[in-house]
N, C-alpha and C positions, 0 to 999 in steps of 0.2 A: 543380568544381562548377560546373555552370551554373543560372540562375534557375529554370528548370523544375520541377529534381529537387528545391532549397532549396526551393521554395513547397511540393512533395508532404511533404517531411519538415518543415516546418514545420505541414502540415494533423496531420499523424501525431503530434506534439508536443503539440497542442489535444487529440485524440481523445485522447492516451494521461494529459496532464493531469484532462480529464473521469474516467478511469476513477481514474485517482489521489484523486480529489477524494470518489468514493462508495466506494472502500475506506477512504480515512480516514473515513468518515461509520460504516461500519461496525465498522472499528476503534475508535473511539471508544465506541461503544455496546457493545461485546462486551468493552474493559476495565472501562469502567463497570461492568456489572453482573460483569464477574469482580471488582473490589474492593470490591462490597457483597455478596459471597459472606461469610455470619457463619465465624467463628474456628471454631465446631466442626466445621465442614466441609471444613479445611486438608486436606489428605491425601485427600480423597478421591477417587473418581472423578470425582465432576461437578469437584472444583477441579482435577485434571487436565486433564481435557478443556477446560474454559473458559481455565485456560494454556495450553493448547497453540494454542488459537488464537489469542490475544492474541500469542503470538510469534510463529504462524504469518503472522497479519496485518500484524504487524509489521515480518518478513521480505520479507512480497510489497510494504511499501511503500518499505521499500528498496530492493529492486530494481526497483521502477516507475521510482523516482527517477535510481538508474543507467542505465536504458537513456533517460530525456528525457536525463542529460546527455549517453551516447554519441551520440543523433541531435543535437544540440548540434551538438558538437565537430565533428560531420561536416560540419556547415552552413559551417566555418571554411574 
């Protein structure tokens, strides 16, 4: 891979890192909200929806990290 393509991939990785930080922020807020749901609402629709959101955001973060790893490996 030449330097021009490496530079392009580095810029892409930087952009993805910014997106990752934004998703992490939303994940942390959602997770905190989920953790603060009263026990008497466990099993409710609200609880299940919040849990699914936390799980999906966590999966998204994992996928974003995987994309970054693949791109960084491509530069080597």
